[in-house]
C-alpha positions in Angstrom: -21.3 58.0 81.0 -18.0 56.5 79.7 -17.7 57.4 76.2 -15.0 55.5 74.0 -13.9 58.0 71.1 -11.7 56.9 68.1 -9.9 59.6 66.2 -9.8 61.9 69.6 -6.5 63.3 68.4 -8.0 64.6 65.2 -9.9 67.7 63.9 -13.3 66.9 65.2 -11.8 64.5 67.7 -10.1 67.1 69.9 -13.2 69.5 70.2 -15.4 66.6 70.8 -13.4 65.6 73.7 -13.4 69.1 75.1 -17.3 69.2 74.6 -17.7 65.7 76.3 -15.7 66.6 79.2 -17.7 69.9 79.7 -20.8 68.0 79.9 -19.3 65.8 82.4 -18.6 62.4 80.5 -15.5 60.2 81.3 -13.6 59.9 77.7 -11.6 56.9 76.7 -9.4 57.6 73.8 -8.0 55.0 71.1 -4.4 56.2 70.3 -1.8 54.6 68.4 0.9 56.2 70.4 0.0 57.2 73.9 3.4 59.3 74.3 2.4 61.5 71.3 -1.3 62.1 73.1 -0.1 63.0 76.6 -1.9 66.1 76.3 -5.2 64.3 76.2 -4.3 62.4 79.4 -3.3 65.7 81.0 -6.9 66.6 80.3 -8.4 63.5 82.0 -8.7 61.4 79.1 -8.0 57.5 79.5 -5.9 56.8 76.8 -6.0 52.9 75.2 -2.9 52.1 72.9 -4.6 50.7 69.7 -5.6 50.7 66.2 -8.7 50.4 64.3 -6.9 47.9 61.9 -5.9 45.7 65.0 -9.2 44.0 66.2 -7.6 42.6 69.3 -6.5 46.2 70.5 -10.2 47.3 70.5 -11.4 45.0 73.4 -10.0 47.3 76.2 -11.1 50.3 74.3 -14.5 49.3 74.3 -14.9 47.2 77.3 -17.3 49.1 80.1 -18.1 51.9 77.7 -21.8 53.1 77.5 -21.4 54.7 74.0 -18.5 54.7 71.2 -18.2 57.5 68.9 -16.2 56.5 65.8 -14.4 59.5 64.1 -11.3 57.6 62.1 -11.0 58.4 58.7 -8.8 59.5 55.8 -9.0 62.1 52.7 -5.9 60.7 51.2 -4.8 57.2 50.9 -1.4 56.3 52.2 0.3 53.1 51.8 -1.8 50.6 54.1 -3.9 53.6 54.7 -6.4 53.0 52.1 -10.3 54.1 52.0 -11.1 50.2 52.2 -8.7 49.5 55.3 -9.6 52.7 57.1 -13.4 53.4 56.3 -14.6 49.9 55.8 -12.6 47.3 57.8 -11.6 49.8 60.4 -15.5 50.6 61.1 -16.5 47.0 60.8 -13.8 46.1 63.6 -14.5 49.0 66.1 -18.2 48.2 65.7 -17.6 44.6 66.4 -15.8 45.5 69.7 -18.4 47.6 70.7 -21.0 45.3 70.1 -19.0 42.4 71.9 -18.3 44.9 75.0 -22.2 45.6 75.2 -21.8 49.3 74.5 -25.4 50.8 74.2 -24.9 53.5 71.5 -22.8 53.7 68.2 -22.3 57.0 66.9 -20.5 57.1 63.3 -18.9 59.9 61.3 -19.7 59.9 57.7 -19.9 62.6 55.5 -22.5 64.5 53.1 -22.2 63.0 49.8 -21.6 59.3 51.0 -23.3 57.2 48.3 -22.9 53.9 46.5 -23.0 55.1 43.0 -20.2 54.1 40.5 -19.5 57.9 39.6 -19.0 58.8 43.3 -15.3 59.0 44.5 -13.9 56.0 46.6 -13.8 58.2 49.5 -17.7 58.6 49.5 -18.2 55.0 48.3 -16.3 53.6 51.3 -18.1 56.1 53.6 -21.5 54.6 52.4 -20.1 51.2 52.9 -19.2 51.9 56.4 -22.7 53.4 57.0 -24.3 50.3 55.7 -22.1 48.1 58.2 -23.4 50.1 61.1 -27.1 50.4 59.9 -27.2 46.5 59.4 -26.6 45.9 62.9 -28.9 45.7 66.0 -26.7 47.9 68.1 -28.6 51.4 68.3 -26.7 53.8 66.2 -26.6 57.5 64.9 -24.6 58.2 61.6 -23.7 62.3 61.4 -22.9 63.4 57.9 -21.4 66.8 58.2 -20.8 69.1 55.5 -17.5 70.9 55.1 -16.3 71.8 58.7 -14.8 75.3 59.4 -12.3 75.5 62.2 -8.8 76.2 63.3 -7.4 73.1 62.2 -8.9 73.2 58.5 -5.8 73.2 56.4 -7.5 74.2 53.0 -9.2 77.5 54.8 -5.7 78.3 56.2 -4.2 77.7 52.8 -6.6 80.1 51.2 -6.3 82.9 54.1 -2.2 82.6 53.4 -2.8 83.0 49.7 -4.9 86.4 50.4 -1.7 87.6 52.1 0.9 86.3 49.4 -1.1 87.0 46.0 -2.6 89.9 44.3 -5.1 87.8 42.8 -6.8 84.7 44.1 -7.7 81.5 41.8 -11.1 80.1 41.8 -12.2 77.0 39.9 -14.2 77.1 36.9 -17.3 79.3 37.6 -17.0 79.2 41.5 -20.6 78.1 41.9 -20.2 74.9 43.5 -22.4 74.8 46.6 -21.1 74.4 50.4 -22.7 74.6 53.6 -19.7 75.2 56.1 -20.3 74.2 59.5 -18.6 75.3 62.7 -16.6 72.5 64.5 -17.8 73.2 68.0 -21.5 73.0 66.6 -20.5 69.5 64.9 -19.0 68.5 68.3 -21.8 69.2 70.2 -24.0 67.3 67.6 -21.9 64.0 68.3 -22.2 64.8 72.2 -25.8 64.8 71.8 -26.2 61.9 69.6 -24.3 59.7 72.3 -26.6 61.0 74.7 -30.3 60.9 73.7 -31.2 57.5 73.4 -34.3 58.3 71.5 -32.0 59.4 68.5 -31.6 56.7 65.7 -31.0 57.2 62.0 -28.8 59.4 59.7 -28.4 62.9 60.0 -26.7 65.8 58.0 -25.2 68.7 59.5 -24.6 72.1 57.9 -24.2 75.6 58.6 -26.9 78.4 58.4 -26.0 79.4 54.7 -25.2 77.9 51.4 -22.4 79.4 49.9 -21.0 78.9 46.5 -17.2 78.4 46.3 -16.7 81.8 45.0 -18.7 83.2 48.1 -16.5 80.9 50.4 -13.2 82.2 49.2 -14.5 85.8 49.3 -15.6 85.2 53.1 -12.1 84.0 53.9 -10.5 87.2 52.3 -12.6 89.6 54.3 -12.2 87.4 57.6 -8.3 87.6 57.1 -8.7 91.3 56.3 -6.9 90.8 53.2 -9.8 90.9 50.3 -8.4 90.3 46.7 -9.6 89.9 43.4 -10.6 86.5 42.0 -9.6 85.0 38.8 -11.4 82.1 37.4 -9.4 79.3 36.2 -11.2 77.1 33.4 -12.2 73.7 35.1 -10.4 71.5 32.0 -7.2 73.4 33.1 -7.6 72.5 36.8 -8.7 68.8 35.9 -5.5 68.5 34.1 -3.3 70.0 36.9 -5.0 67.9 39.4 -4.4 64.5 37.1 -0.5 65.5 37.4 -0.8 66.1 41.0 -2.5 62.4 41.4 1.4 61.1 40.8 2.4 62.7 43.9 0.3 60.6 46.2 -0.3 62.0 49.8 1.9 65.0 48.9 -0.5 66.2 46.2 -2.1 69.8 46.8 -4.9 68.5 45.0 -6.4 65.3 43.8 -8.9 64.4 40.9 -11.0 63.1 43.5 -10.8 65.8 45.8 -11.5 68.1 42.9 -14.7 66.1 42.1 -16.0 66.5 45.5 -15.3 70.2 45.4 -17.3 70.5 42.2 -20.2 68.2 43.4 -20.6 70.4 46.4 -21.4 69.5 50.2 -24.7 71.4 50.9 -27.6 69.6 52.6 -31.1 70.3 51.9 -31.6 67.8 55.0 -29.5 69.8 57.6 -30.5 68.4 60.8 -28.4 70.6 63.1 -31.2 72.9 64.4 -34.1 70.8 63.5 -32.9 67.5 65.2 -30.2 68.6 67.7 -31.4 72.1 68.5 -28.1 73.8 67.8 -28.2 77.4 66.4 -25.3 77.1 64.1 -22.7 79.9 63.7 -22.3 81.6 60.4 -19.2 80.8 58.3 -17.8 84.2 58.4 -18.0 84.4 62.2 -16.4 81.2 62.6 -13.5 82.5 60.5 -13.1 85.7 62.5 -12.5 83.4 65.7 -9.3 81.9 64.4 -7.7 83.6 61.2 -4.6 85.3 62.7 -5.3 88.7 61.3 -8.9 88.8 62.5 -7.5 88.1 66.2 -4.8 90.5 66.2 -7.2 93.0 64.8 -9.7 92.4 67.4 -7.0 92.7 70.4 -6.1 96.0 68.9 -9.7 97.3 69.2 -10.0 96.3 72.7 -6.8 97.9 73.5 
């Protein structure tokens, strides 16, 4: 099967490409600069120059593909890279190209918490709008909504791990009870591959790990996995909100925005977890995933083996 993938150079995309290749599929990746994605070509991936904001460039990307997997998304707006431009208009363009090319399945990446309500963040509202574009088409589709994704490329997790080395106390926002359900990156990648393969699957499915963790439990697990457990200090939520409001002025350079804080407080746990029930994947626990990539954990394992 030929699978056309947007976002192949991103966090999920890198793992998805490896998974698809291992499962015997030919992979075609949409990339803005092929020279910066030579490592994909070296792994047998066909590169097509294009951009989700440039509909004509999407025709050769979709032509002849059996399935399209659309991963492109942003967390922070940067210039022309707005949520509306990337999540909504970008999805509409990729979907239209897939439909015109006769692609038989469209797999779309959304997020737990996507919804149309006015009190949702722009990120979640535009994710919902993109979902609606996919659902309203006659093209067979699967929409996947992962919870927080755990893996080597998760920058906030790595930042928290570094804080355990640098600080005697680790700050936790508010009461630290915000729920999350971290899901291992390779489990997510496999779910996307299965969604492209299984023609009987249609609909919207949420993906989470095997346990729901409070934010406090999340931070403590990172400390244990890094081998640097530290006491926690709770910072009142109004103080954090005020700091985030100041950081908002920094735009893409902000370490924490008000919208990101809102999404953290809302949580990302899912009572509708489909990863095992629908896809038959036994999800890896959060802490076991951490031990696979945090630097101190890796060096400690090597010393034990020696």
